[in-house]
DORO-393358 format. One record per residue (C-alpha): residue in three letters; x, y, z. Coordinates in nm, 2 decimals. Layout:
! DORO-393358
+------+--------+--------+--------+
: rest :     xx :     yy :     zz :
+------+--------+--------+--------+
:  ala :      X :      Y :      Z :
...
+------+--------+--------+--------+
END
This chain:
! DORO-393358
+------+--------+--------+--------+
: rest :     xx :     yy :     zz :
+------+--------+--------+--------+
:  met :  23.56 :   5.27 :  16.24 :
:  gly :  23.55 :   4.92 :  16.12 :
:  met :  23.87 :   4.71 :  16.09 :
:  asn :  23.87 :   4.44 :  15.82 :
:  arg :  24.16 :   4.22 :  15.93 :
:  tyr :  24.28 :   3.99 :  15.66 :
:  ser :  24.52 :   3.79 :  15.87 :
:  tyr :  24.83 :   3.62 :  15.72 :
:  asn :  24.68 :   3.28 :  15.80 :
:  pro :  24.76 :   2.97 :  15.67 :
:  met :  24.57 :   2.89 :  15.43 :
:  gln :  24.86 :   3.07 :  15.33 :
:  gln :  25.14 :   2.93 :  15.55 :
:  gln :  25.42 :   2.70 :  15.45 :
:  tyr :  25.32 :   2.40 :  15.25 :
:  gln :  25.37 :   2.08 :  15.45 :
:  gln :  25.53 :   1.78 :  15.29 :
:  thr :  25.30 :   1.49 :  15.23 :
:  lys :  25.35 :   1.12 :  15.15 :
:  gly :  25.35 :   1.01 :  14.79 :
:  glu :  25.47 :   1.34 :  14.65 :
:  ser :  25.63 :   1.34 :  14.30 :
:  phe :  25.96 :   1.45 :  14.18 :
:  asp :  25.82 :   1.79 :  14.08 :
:  asp :  25.64 :   1.83 :  14.41 :
:  arg :  25.96 :   1.78 :  14.61 :
:  his :  26.13 :   2.06 :  14.42 :
:  val :  25.83 :   2.30 :  14.42 :
:  ile :  25.78 :   2.25 :  14.80 :
:  phe :  26.15 :   2.30 :  14.87 :
:  lys :  26.15 :   2.62 :  14.66 :
:  his :  25.84 :   2.75 :  14.84 :
:  asn :  25.99 :   2.70 :  15.18 :
:  leu :  26.29 :   2.90 :  15.07 :
:  ile :  26.09 :   3.20 :  14.95 :
:  tyr :  25.83 :   3.20 :  15.23 :
:  pro :  25.90 :   3.48 :  15.48 :
:  ser :  26.03 :   3.38 :  15.83 :
:  gln :  25.82 :   3.40 :  16.14 :
:  asp :  26.02 :   3.71 :  16.25 :
:  glu :  25.94 :   3.89 :  15.93 :
:  ile :  25.57 :   3.81 :  15.95 :
:  asn :  25.57 :   3.93 :  16.31 :
:  ala :  25.74 :   4.26 :  16.21 :
:  ile :  25.48 :   4.31 :  15.94 :
:  gln :  25.18 :   4.23 :  16.16 :
:  glu :  25.32 :   4.46 :  16.43 :
:  ile :  25.35 :   4.77 :  16.22 :
:  val :  25.01 :   4.70 :  16.04 :
:  thr :  24.83 :   4.65 :  16.37 :
:  ser :  24.98 :   4.96 :  16.53 :
:  thr :  24.88 :   5.17 :  16.22 :
:  glu :  24.52 :   5.03 :  16.23 :
:  lys :  24.48 :   5.12 :  16.60 :
:  ala :  24.63 :   5.46 :  16.54 :
:  leu :  24.39 :   5.53 :  16.25 :
:  lys :  24.10 :   5.43 :  16.47 :
:  leu :  24.20 :   5.70 :  16.72 :
:  val :  24.24 :   5.94 :  16.43 :
:  ser :  23.89 :   5.87 :  16.31 :
:  asp :  23.75 :   5.92 :  16.66 :
:  gln :  23.92 :   6.26 :  16.71 :
:  ile :  23.81 :   6.39 :  16.37 :
:  ser :  23.46 :   6.27 :  16.43 :
:  gln :  23.45 :   6.46 :  16.77 :
:  glu :  23.60 :   6.77 :  16.62 :
:  asp :  23.37 :   6.78 :  16.31 :
:  ala :  23.04 :   6.67 :  16.47 :
:  pro :  23.03 :   6.73 :  16.84 :
:  leu :  22.73 :   6.57 :  17.02 :
:  lys :  22.43 :   6.80 :  17.05 :
:  thr :  22.27 :   6.59 :  17.32 :
:  glu :  22.40 :   6.59 :  17.67 :
:  pro :  22.54 :   6.25 :  17.78 :
:  ser :  22.35 :   6.08 :  18.05 :
:  val :  22.55 :   6.08 :  18.38 :
:  lys :  22.55 :   5.76 :  18.59 :
:  thr :  22.67 :   5.80 :  18.95 :
:  asn :  22.80 :   5.50 :  19.13 :
:  pro :  22.67 :   5.44 :  19.48 :
:  glu :  23.02 :   5.41 :  19.62 :
:  pro :  23.14 :   5.76 :  19.73 :
:  asn :  23.50 :   5.68 :  19.64 :
:  gln :  23.43 :   5.58 :  19.29 :
:  pro :  23.42 :   5.86 :  19.02 :
:  ser :  23.10 :   5.91 :  18.81 :
:  thr :  23.09 :   5.76 :  18.46 :
:  thr :  22.93 :   5.90 :  18.15 :
:  glu :  22.74 :   5.69 :  17.90 :
:  gln :  22.65 :   5.79 :  17.55 :
:  ser :  22.30 :   5.73 :  17.44 :
:  pro :  22.24 :   5.49 :  17.15 :
:  glu :  22.09 :   5.77 :  16.93 :
:  ala :  22.40 :   5.98 :  16.99 :
:  ala :  22.63 :   5.70 :  16.92 :
:  lys :  22.45 :   5.62 :  16.59 :
:  ala :  22.46 :   5.98 :  16.49 :
:  ala :  22.83 :   6.00 :  16.56 :
:  glu :  22.89 :   5.69 :  16.34 :
:  glu :  22.70 :   5.85 :  16.06 :
:  thr :  22.90 :   6.17 :  16.07 :
:  arg :  23.24 :   6.00 :  16.07 :
:  ser :  23.47 :   6.12 :  15.79 :
:  leu :  23.68 :   5.81 :  15.81 :
:  lys :  23.46 :   5.50 :  15.78 :
:  gly :  23.71 :   5.22 :  15.79 :
:  val :  24.05 :   5.08 :  15.70 :
:  met :  24.12 :   4.76 :  15.50 :
:  arg :  24.43 :   4.57 :  15.41 :
:  val :  24.49 :   4.52 :  15.04 :
:  gly :  24.75 :   4.39 :  14.81 :
:  leu :  24.99 :   4.11 :  14.89 :
:  leu :  24.93 :   4.15 :  15.27 :
:  ala :  24.55 :   4.09 :  15.24 :
:  lys :  24.60 :   3.79 :  15.00 :
:  gly :  24.88 :   3.63 :  15.19 :
:  leu :  25.13 :   3.64 :  14.90 :
:  leu :  25.42 :   3.80 :  15.07 :
:  leu :  25.77 :   3.67 :  15.00 :
:  lys :  26.09 :   3.71 :  15.19 :
:  ser :  26.20 :   4.03 :  15.00 :
:  asp :  25.86 :   4.20 :  15.03 :
:  thr :  25.87 :   4.49 :  15.28 :
:  asp :  25.60 :   4.72 :  15.15 :
:  val :  25.24 :   4.67 :  15.26 :
:  lys :  24.93 :   4.89 :  15.19 :
:  leu :  24.63 :   5.00 :  15.39 :
:  ile :  24.33 :   5.18 :  15.24 :
:  val :  24.12 :   5.42 :  15.44 :
:  ile :  23.76 :   5.45 :  15.33 :
:  cys :  23.62 :   5.81 :  15.36 :
:  ala :  23.26 :   5.92 :  15.37 :
:  asn :  23.31 :   6.19 :  15.11 :
:  lys :  23.56 :   6.24 :  14.84 :
:  pro :  23.91 :   6.27 :  15.01 :
:  thr :  24.09 :   6.60 :  14.98 :
:  lys :  24.45 :   6.71 :  15.03 :
:  ala :  24.35 :   6.90 :  15.34 :
:  leu :  24.20 :   6.58 :  15.49 :
:  leu :  24.52 :   6.39 :  15.40 :
:  glu :  24.73 :   6.65 :  15.58 :
:  arg :  24.50 :   6.65 :  15.88 :
:  val :  24.52 :   6.27 :  15.91 :
:  his :  24.89 :   6.29 :  15.89 :
:  lys :  24.92 :   6.54 :  16.17 :
:  ile :  24.69 :   6.35 :  16.41 :
:  leu :  24.85 :   6.02 :  16.32 :
:  leu :  25.19 :   6.15 :  16.43 :
:  leu :  25.06 :   6.18 :  16.78 :
:  lys :  24.83 :   5.88 :  16.80 :
:  ile :  25.09 :   5.62 :  16.68 :
:  glu :  25.31 :   5.72 :  16.98 :
:  ile :  25.02 :   5.65 :  17.21 :
:  val :  24.95 :   5.31 :  17.05 :
:  ser :  25.31 :   5.20 :  17.04 :
:  pro :  25.52 :   5.38 :  17.29 :
:  glu :  25.80 :   5.12 :  17.29 :
:  ile :  25.86 :   5.12 :  16.92 :
:  lys :  25.94 :   5.44 :  16.73 :
:  tyr :  25.78 :   5.50 :  16.39 :
:  ser :  25.84 :   5.77 :  16.14 :
:  val :  25.53 :   5.91 :  15.98 :
:  ile :  25.60 :   6.08 :  15.64 :
:  leu :  25.36 :   6.26 :  15.41 :
:  asp :  25.43 :   6.21 :  15.04 :
:  lys :  25.23 :   6.49 :  14.88 :
:  glu :  25.32 :   6.39 :  14.52 :
:  ala :  25.21 :   6.03 :  14.57 :
:  glu :  24.93 :   6.15 :  14.80 :
:  thr :  25.03 :   5.88 :  15.05 :
:  ile :  25.12 :   5.86 :  15.42 :
:  leu :  25.43 :   5.64 :  15.49 :
:  ile :  25.48 :   5.47 :  15.82 :
:  val :  25.84 :   5.34 :  15.87 :
:  arg :  25.98 :   5.16 :  16.17 :
:  leu :  26.30 :   5.34 :  16.28 :
:  thr :  26.45 :   5.04 :  16.46 :
:  phe :  26.52 :   4.74 :  16.24 :
:  asn :  26.78 :   4.46 :  16.22 :
:  glu :  26.86 :   4.15 :  16.01 :
:  val :  26.59 :   3.95 :  16.19 :
:  gln :  26.32 :   4.22 :  16.15 :
:  pro :  26.39 :   4.41 :  15.82 :
:  leu :  26.28 :   4.77 :  15.74 :
:  ile :  25.90 :   4.75 :  15.68 :
:  thr :  25.70 :   5.04 :  15.51 :
:  cys :  25.33 :   5.07 :  15.55 :
:  arg :  25.15 :   5.29 :  15.30 :
:  val :  24.82 :   5.46 :  15.39 :
:  leu :  24.60 :   5.59 :  15.11 :
:  leu :  24.26 :   5.76 :  15.11 :
:  thr :  23.96 :   5.68 :  14.89 :
:  ser :  23.58 :   5.69 :  14.88 :
:  pro :  23.31 :   5.51 :  14.68 :
:  gln :  23.18 :   5.86 :  14.58 :
:  val :  23.48 :   5.91 :  14.36 :
:  arg :  23.31 :   5.69 :  14.10 :
:  glu :  23.02 :   5.94 :  14.08 :
:  gln :  23.02 :   6.19 :  13.79 :
:  leu :  23.02 :   6.56 :  13.87 :
:  ser :  22.69 :   6.73 :  13.81 :
:  leu :  22.67 :   7.04 :  13.59 :
:  asn :  22.59 :   7.27 :  13.88 :
:  glu :  22.86 :   7.13 :  14.11 :
:  pro :  23.18 :   7.34 :  14.10 :
:  glu :  23.51 :   7.16 :  14.05 :
:  asn :  23.72 :   7.13 :  14.36 :
:  asn :  24.09 :   7.15 :  14.30 :
:  asp :  24.17 :   7.03 :  14.65 :
:  leu :  24.05 :   6.68 :  14.58 :
:  leu :  24.30 :   6.39 :  14.56 :
:  glu :  24.38 :   6.26 :  14.21 :
:  lys :  24.08 :   6.06 :  14.09 :
:  gln :  24.27 :   5.78 :  13.92 :
:  lys :  24.46 :   5.70 :  14.24 :
:  cys :  24.14 :   5.68 :  14.43 :
:  leu :  23.99 :   5.46 :  14.17 :
:  asp :  24.30 :   5.23 :  14.18 :
:  ser :  24.25 :   5.21 :  14.56 :
:  leu :  23.89 :   5.10 :  14.51 :
:  ala :  24.00 :   4.84 :  14.26 :
:  asp :  24.25 :   4.71 :  14.51 :
:  leu :  23.97 :   4.67 :  14.76 :
:  arg :  23.77 :   4.47 :  14.51 :
:  his :  24.07 :   4.25 :  14.42 :
:  ala :  24.13 :   4.17 :  14.79 :
:  lys :  23.77 :   4.06 :  14.85 :
:  trp :  23.76 :   3.86 :  14.53 :
:  phe :  24.08 :   3.68 :  14.61 :
:  gln :  23.96 :   3.58 :  14.95 :
:  ala :  23.64 :   3.45 :  14.81 :
:  arg :  23.76 :   3.27 :  14.50 :
:  ala :  24.14 :   3.22 :  14.45 :
:  gly :  24.20 :   3.15 :  14.82 :
:  gln :  23.97 :   2.85 :  14.81 :
:  val :  24.14 :   2.68 :  14.51 :
:  pro :  24.38 :   2.40 :  14.63 :
:  ser :  24.75 :   2.49 :  14.57 :
:  cys :  24.66 :   2.83 :  14.42 :
:  val :  24.83 :   3.05 :  14.68 :
:  val :  25.14 :   2.83 :  14.68 :
:  thr :  25.16 :   2.84 :  14.30 :
:  ile :  25.12 :   3.22 :  14.29 :
:  arg :  25.41 :   3.26 :  14.53 :
:  ile :  25.62 :   3.03 :  14.30 :
:  met :  25.51 :   3.22 :  13.99 :
:  arg :  25.60 :   3.55 :  14.16 :
:  asp :  25.95 :   3.43 :  14.22 :
:  phe :  25.96 :   3.29 :  13.87 :
:  cys :  25.86 :   3.63 :  13.72 :
:  arg :  26.13 :   3.81 :  13.92 :
:  arg :  26.41 :   3.58 :  13.79 :
:  asn :  26.29 :   3.58 :  13.42 :
:  pro :  26.30 :   3.92 :  13.25 :
:  ser :  26.04 :   3.81 :  12.99 :
:  trp :  25.78 :   3.76 :  13.26 :
:  ser :  25.84 :   4.10 :  13.43 :
:  cys :  25.58 :   4.26 :  13.20 :
:  leu :  25.30 :   4.06 :  13.36 :
:  ser :  25.12 :   4.26 :  13.63 :
:  gln :  25.06 :   4.11 :  13.98 :
:  trp :  24.68 :   4.11 :  13.93 :
:  ala :  24.71 :   3.95 :  13.58 :
:  leu :  24.94 :   3.68 :  13.73 :
:  glu :  24.69 :   3.60 :  14.01 :
:  leu :  24.40 :   3.57 :  13.76 :
:  leu :  24.62 :   3.36 :  13.53 :
:  val :  24.69 :   3.11 :  13.81 :
:  glu :  24.34 :   3.10 :  13.94 :
:  arg :  24.18 :   3.04 :  13.59 :
:  ser :  24.44 :   2.78 :  13.51 :
:  leu :  24.38 :   2.57 :  13.82 :
:  ser :  24.00 :   2.62 :  13.85 :
:  ser :  23.95 :   2.51 :  13.49 :
:  ala :  24.13 :   2.18 :  13.56 :
:  asn :  23.82 :   2.05 :  13.76 :
:  gln :  24.04 :   1.86 :  14.00 :
:  asn :  24.26 :   1.91 :  14.30 :
:  met :  24.62 :   1.94 :  14.21 :
:  ser :  24.95 :   1.91 :  14.40 :
:  pro :  25.19 :   2.20 :  14.39 :
:  gly :  25.40 :   2.04 :  14.12 :
:  glu :  25.10 :   1.96 :  13.90 :
:  ala :  24.96 :   2.31 :  13.96 :
:  phe :  25.29 :   2.48 :  13.85 :
:  arg :  25.30 :   2.26 :  13.54 :
:  arg :  24.93 :   2.34 :  13.46 :
:  val :  25.00 :   2.72 :  13.46 :
:  leu :  25.29 :   2.68 :  13.22 :
:  glu :  25.09 :   2.45 :  13.00 :
:  cys :  24.81 :   2.71 :  12.97 :
:  val :  25.06 :   2.98 :  12.88 :
:  ser :  25.24 :   2.76 :  12.63 :
:  ala :  24.90 :   2.67 :  12.47 :
:  gly :  24.87 :   3.04 :  12.37 :
:  ile :  24.63 :   3.19 :  12.62 :
:  leu :  24.82 :   3.51 :  12.61 :
:  met :  24.86 :   3.53 :  12.23 :
:  pro :  24.70 :   3.83 :  12.05 :
:  asn :  24.43 :   3.62 :  11.88 :
:  glu :  24.30 :   3.48 :  12.21 :
:  thr :  24.03 :   3.62 :  12.43 :
:  gly :  24.28 :   3.71 :  12.71 :
:  ile :  24.20 :   3.71 :  13.08 :
:  val :  23.88 :   3.91 :  13.17 :
:  asp :  23.89 :   4.10 :  13.49 :
:  pro :  23.61 :   3.96 :  13.72 :
:  cys :  23.60 :   4.28 :  13.94 :
:  glu :  23.49 :   4.51 :  13.66 :
:  lys :  23.14 :   4.56 :  13.52 :
:  glu :  23.27 :   4.61 :  13.17 :
:  thr :  23.48 :   4.35 :  12.98 :
:  val :  23.84 :   4.44 :  13.06 :
:  asp :  24.14 :   4.23 :  12.95 :
:  val :  24.40 :   4.25 :  13.22 :
:  thr :  24.67 :   4.17 :  12.96 :
:  glu :  24.58 :   4.44 :  12.71 :
:  asn :  24.89 :   4.63 :  12.80 :
:  leu :  25.12 :   4.36 :  12.66 :
:  thr :  25.27 :   4.40 :  12.32 :
:  ser :  25.28 :   4.12 :  12.06 :
:  gln :  25.65 :   4.07 :  12.12 :
:  gln :  25.60 :   4.03 :  12.50 :
:  arg :  25.32 :   3.78 :  12.44 :
:  glu :  25.54 :   3.57 :  12.22 :
:  glu :  25.83 :   3.58 :  12.47 :
:  leu :  25.60 :   3.47 :  12.75 :
:  thr :  25.47 :   3.18 :  12.54 :
:  ala :  25.82 :   3.07 :  12.43 :
:  ser :  25.95 :   3.09 :  12.79 :
:  ala :  25.67 :   2.86 :  12.90 :
:  his :  25.76 :   2.62 :  12.62 :
:  met :  26.12 :   2.61 :  12.74 :
:  ala :  26.02 :   2.56 :  13.10 :
:  leu :  25.80 :   2.26 :  13.01 :
:  arg :  26.08 :   2.10 :  12.81 :
:  leu :  26.31 :   2.12 :  13.11 :
:  met :  26.04 :   1.97 :  13.33 :
:  ala :  25.98 :   1.69 :  13.09 :
:  phe :  26.34 :   1.59 :  13.12 :
:  lys :  26.34 :   1.60 :  13.50 :
:  gln :  26.51 :   1.94 :  13.51 :
:  ile :  26.25 :   2.14 :  13.71 :
:  tyr :  26.53 :   2.25 :  13.95 :
:  lys :  26.67 :   2.47 :  13.66 :
:  val :  26.33 :   2.63 :  13.62 :
:  leu :  26.30 :   2.70 :  13.99 :
:  gly :  26.66 :   2.81 :  14.03 :
:  ile :  26.76 :   2.56 :  14.29 :
:  glu :  26.99 :   2.26 :  14.33 :
:  leu :  26.88 :   1.91 :  14.23 :
:  ile :  26.71 :   1.71 :  14.51 :
:  ser :  26.80 :   1.36 :  14.42 :
:  gln :  26.65 :   1.18 :  14.73 :
:  pro :  26.30 :   1.21 :  14.86 :
:  leu :  26.26 :   1.43 :  15.17 :
:  his :  26.11 :   1.14 :  15.36 :
:  arg :  26.09 :   0.76 :  15.33 :
:  arg :  25.80 :   0.64 :  15.11 :
:  val :  25.59 :   0.35 :  15.20 :
:  pro :  25.66 :   0.06 :  14.95 :
:  met :  25.37 :  -0.04 :  14.74 :
:  lys :  25.25 :  -0.40 :  14.72 :
:  arg :  25.25 :  -0.57 :  14.39 :
:  gln :  24.94 :  -0.71 :  14.23 :
:  his :  25.03 :  -1.08 :  14.26 :
:  asp :  25.11 :  -1.02 :  14.63 :
:  asn :  24.76 :  -0.89 :  14.68 :
:  glu :  24.61 :  -1.18 :  14.49 :
:  ala :  24.80 :  -1.43 :  14.71 :
:  glu :  24.70 :  -1.25 :  15.02 :
:  glu :  24.33 :  -1.26 :  14.92 :
:  ala :  24.36 :  -1.63 :  14.83 :
:  ser :  24.51 :  -1.71 :  15.17 :
:  lys :  24.24 :  -1.52 :  15.35 :
:  leu :  23.97 :  -1.71 :  15.15 :
:  asp :  24.14 :  -2.04 :  15.23 :
:  val :  24.14 :  -1.96 :  15.61 :
:  thr :  23.77 :  -1.86 :  15.59 :
:  leu :  23.68 :  -2.19 :  15.42 :
:  lys :  23.88 :  -2.39 :  15.67 :
:  phe :  23.71 :  -2.21 :  15.96 :
:  lys :  23.36 :  -2.27 :  15.82 :
:  ala :  23.45 :  -2.64 :  15.77 :
:  leu :  23.57 :  -2.67 :  16.13 :
:  ile :  23.25 :  -2.52 :  16.26 :
:  phe :  23.04 :  -2.76 :  16.05 :
:  tyr :  23.24 :  -3.06 :  16.17 :
:  leu :  23.20 :  -2.96 :  16.53 :
:  ala :  22.83 :  -2.91 :  16.49 :
:  glu :  22.79 :  -3.26 :  16.33 :
:  glu :  23.00 :  -3.42 :  16.60 :
:  lys :  22.79 :  -3.26 :  16.87 :
:  lys :  22.47 :  -3.37 :  16.70 :
:  glu :  22.60 :  -3.73 :  16.68 :
:  lys :  22.68 :  -3.73 :  17.05 :
:  lys :  22.33 :  -3.61 :  17.14 :
:  asp :  22.18 :  -3.89 :  16.92 :
:  asp :  22.40 :  -4.15 :  17.09 :
:  glu :  22.31 :  -4.03 :  17.44 :
:  lys :  21.94 :  -4.04 :  17.34 :
:  glu :  21.97 :  -4.40 :  17.21 :
:  asn :  22.16 :  -4.52 :  17.52 :
:  val :  21.88 :  -4.37 :  17.74 :
:  glu :  21.62 :  -4.55 :  17.54 :
:  asn :  21.81 :  -4.88 :  17.55 :
:  ser :  21.86 :  -4.86 :  17.93 :
:  thr :  21.49 :  -4.78 :  17.98 :
:  glu :  21.39 :  -5.08 :  17.77 :
:  thr :  21.63 :  -5.31 :  17.96 :
:  asn :  21.49 :  -5.20 :  18.30 :
:  thr :  21.14 :  -5.26 :  18.18 :
:  lys :  21.22 :  -5.62 :  18.08 :
:  asn :  21.40 :  -5.69 :  18.41 :
:  val :  21.09 :  -5.57 :  18.60 :
:  gln :  20.86 :  -5.80 :  18.39 :
:  asn :  21.09 :  -6.10 :  18.44 :
:  ser :  21.10 :  -6.05 :  18.82 :
:  gln :  20.72 :  -6.03 :  18.83 :
:  lys :  20.68 :  -6.36 :  18.65 :
:  ala :  20.92 :  -6.53 :  18.88 :
+------+--------+--------+--------+
END
């Protein structure tokens, strides 16, 4: 049973302050650090998710053994030591057959957990179990009963409550012990299968025990959204930080509550990727508001097309004309406040008057020109000195050569005079 672990990494961790940040950047970064979950909260989420994934792996193994027992006898390998017990090994063919007959094929993290968009107040995470066939209510109850036993084996120290919600067709795993440091975290487990998209044939009888089709299709859509986000939106600079800021902005503004989470993610990704340049958090936040204020959500526009659907689907088609106008007007007002250095009102924080770090003073243009002129002057003086030393050395050599010639000529004359005498 494959485990696809989208870790809460950091591409998605707290945004670190950098030198040269603007007035808007300081406020956006400060707000982001306020809404980002603490390390204790992240550890609590990772703990319950990891325990649930391990327990589901054991559930898949048990169901596979019960439904499709091995027909071939396992080969027995006896150790030469008499005190060591004999071990059994499963043949590759038998292991492959067991994998093909599994009812539960894998589990994946979806939603805010997989995308790394959790905020401090988010305590609900979701896991999707992929089934080989169309999931049924009987299979859901069976998974719930086995999960009750397996989660105690995986995590004996921490007690969890496993609840079956038949109306929502969901299994809820809740940690019984929690405190202020580690809040109450709920992990939802849903079943789905790719076969749900297939149409029923005329000869195939309708099964009333199947789970609701629309919920299974929504789970498949969540899987596609998580994969797309990791491949596209997660690679855009400042995109994850901006989505977190916009999520908090939507919570505090009633006019933005009508925008779905998936529509918000696509709005931010399209706004930043269309800029064709890397943006700081402050610039990215302003860019999203500019796109909304320009009328991208108005009725006469094309809207935001869902990239995870084969057909053309507008993710904002559920918005009414009044809601679209309110969103556009709210973006206009936010941009006006930001233009007058009042972004702290948009973010719902206090004014940060001083930079969070000392900025390096920038040199003026005439200082650079004077510095370059002085460097050029030093270079010319150095070259002139080298030329002067070379000429002086050459003159010394010429003088020495001339002295040698004069002394040789004098000695020759003296020898000739002595011979005449």
